[in-house]
C-alpha positions as CSV (number, residue, x, y, z in Angstrom):
1,A,122.1,-44.6,-67.4
2,G,121.4,-46.7,-63.9
3,S,124.8,-44.2,-61.8
4,R,122.5,-40.7,-62.3
5,G,120.0,-42.1,-60.3
6,K,115.8,-43.5,-61.0
7,D,114.9,-39.4,-61.4
8,F,116.8,-39.3,-64.7
9,V,115.0,-38.4,-67.4
10,P,116.4,-39.5,-70.7
11,F,116.3,-35.8,-73.1
12,R,118.0,-35.6,-76.5
13,N,119.9,-32.6,-76.9
14,S,117.3,-30.1,-78.8
15,K,115.3,-26.9,-78.5
16,L,112.0,-28.8,-78.9
17,T,113.0,-30.8,-75.4
18,H,114.7,-27.4,-74.5
19,L,111.7,-26.0,-74.5
20,L,109.5,-28.8,-73.6
21,Q,111.8,-29.8,-70.1
22,E,109.4,-28.7,-67.4
23,S,106.2,-30.6,-68.9
24,L,108.2,-33.7,-69.8
25,S,110.2,-34.2,-66.7
26,G,107.5,-32.0,-64.4
27,N,104.5,-32.2,-61.9
28,S,102.9,-32.2,-64.4
29,K,100.1,-34.8,-67.2
30,T,101.7,-35.0,-71.3
31,V,100.0,-35.2,-73.9
32,M,102.9,-36.4,-76.4
33,V,102.0,-35.9,-80.6
34,A,103.8,-37.1,-83.4
35,A,102.8,-34.9,-87.1
36,I,103.7,-36.9,-89.2
37,S,104.1,-37.1,-92.5
38,P,103.3,-40.5,-95.6
39,A,105.4,-38.8,-98.3
40,K,108.4,-40.7,-99.0
41,S,110.4,-37.2,-98.8
42,N,109.9,-37.0,-95.1
43,L,111.2,-40.2,-94.7
44,E,113.8,-39.4,-92.3
45,E,111.7,-36.4,-90.4
46,T,109.2,-39.4,-89.6
47,V,111.6,-41.9,-88.1
48,G,112.8,-39.0,-86.0
49,T,110.1,-37.9,-85.0
50,L,108.2,-41.7,-83.7
51,R,112.1,-42.6,-82.2
52,F,111.3,-39.4,-79.9
53,A,107.8,-40.3,-79.1
54,Q,109.2,-43.5,-78.7
55,T,111.5,-41.7,-75.5
56,C,108.5,-39.6,-74.5
57,K,106.2,-42.9,-73.7
58,K,109.5,-43.9,-71.7
59,I,108.9,-41.1,-69.0
60,Q,106.9,-41.1,-66.3
61,T,106.3,-38.5,-64.1
62,R,104.5,-39.0,-60.3
63,V,101.7,-35.5,-60.3
64,V,102.3,-34.4,-56.4
65,K,99.2,-31.3,-55.5
66,N,101.6,-28.2,-55.2
67,Q,100.4,-26.5,-51.8
68,D,102.2,-24.5,-49.5
69,S,102.0,-26.1,-46.4
70,R,101.6,-22.4,-44.6
71,A,98.5,-22.5,-47.4
72,Q,96.8,-25.0,-46.4
73,V,96.7,-23.7,-42.3
74,I,95.4,-21.3,-43.8
75,N,92.7,-22.8,-45.5
76,D,91.5,-24.2,-42.5
77,L,92.1,-22.2,-39.9
78,K,89.8,-20.2,-42.3
79,A,87.6,-22.7,-42.8
80,E,87.3,-23.0,-39.5
81,I,85.9,-19.7,-39.1
82,D,83.3,-20.0,-41.4
83,R,82.1,-23.1,-39.5
84,L,82.2,-21.2,-36.0
85,R,80.7,-17.8,-37.2
86,A,78.0,-20.2,-38.6
87,D,77.0,-21.8,-34.9
88,L,77.3,-18.3,-33.4
89,A,74.8,-17.2,-36.6
90,S,72.7,-20.1,-35.5
91,G,72.4,-19.2,-31.3
92,G,75.8,-20.5,-30.8
93,A,76.5,-24.5,-30.1
94,S,75.1,-27.5,-31.6
95,P,71.6,-27.9,-29.3
96,G,72.5,-29.6,-25.8
97,T,76.3,-29.7,-26.7
98,G,78.1,-26.7,-25.9
99,Q,74.9,-25.0,-23.1
100,A,74.3,-28.5,-21.4
101,Q,78.4,-28.4,-20.5
102,L,78.9,-24.4,-19.7
103,D,75.6,-25.6,-17.4
104,E,77.0,-28.4,-16.0
105,E,80.5,-26.3,-16.0
106,T,78.3,-23.6,-14.1
107,Q,76.9,-26.0,-11.2
108,A,80.3,-27.8,-10.2
109,L,82.3,-24.2,-9.8
110,K,78.7,-22.7,-7.2
111,Q,79.7,-26.3,-5.2
112,K,82.9,-26.2,-4.8
113,L,82.3,-22.9,-4.0
114,E,79.6,-23.4,-1.5
115,E,82.3,-26.2,-0.4
116,E,85.2,-23.7,0.0
117,S,83.5,-21.1,1.9
118,A,82.0,-23.6,4.4
119,T,85.7,-24.8,4.9
120,I,87.0,-21.0,5.5
121,E,83.8,-20.8,8.2
122,K,84.4,-23.9,9.9
123,W,88.2,-22.4,10.0
124,Q,87.1,-19.3,11.4
125,Q,85.3,-21.4,13.8
126,Q,88.0,-23.6,14.3
127,R,90.6,-20.5,15.3
128,A,88.7,-18.3,17.9
129,M,87.8,-21.6,20.3
130,A,91.7,-21.9,19.8
131,L,91.9,-18.3,20.7
132,D,89.3,-18.5,23.9
133,D,91.1,-21.8,25.5
134,M,94.0,-19.5,24.8
135,A,91.8,-16.9,26.0
136,L,93.4,-14.2,23.8
137,S,90.8,-12.6,21.9
138,L,90.7,-11.2,18.1
139,S,91.2,-7.6,18.3
140,E,93.6,-8.4,21.3
141,I,96.6,-9.9,18.3
142,A,95.5,-7.2,15.5
143,N,96.6,-4.9,18.0
């Protein structure tokens, strides 16, 4: 029995165990009910049933939730969509967080634009002065 590995389940070869194989060793919890008779005429059958029940008691299964990873991703995305729809319905993100961040980014971009414009204007002035020093005009260079 040890050479077959840890997952070997000691089933006896019968129609009942064949029918119950998935329930006994599958991903589920199983309850075994052994119906026995106190009558002397059924002693052999009762002993066999008790042996079978004893064997079933030794079987241990590990229950794992059967869920496809794609299904989990889909469920997570649906939950995210629902949360975002609720945020939109309530007027956007939670008060102060999203709008404040957008305002800060807008201010930063406006400031950067002003700095770039000032730099361009400064370079244009320096270029015009350099051309003046060389006694050239912009119209002469363009032609």
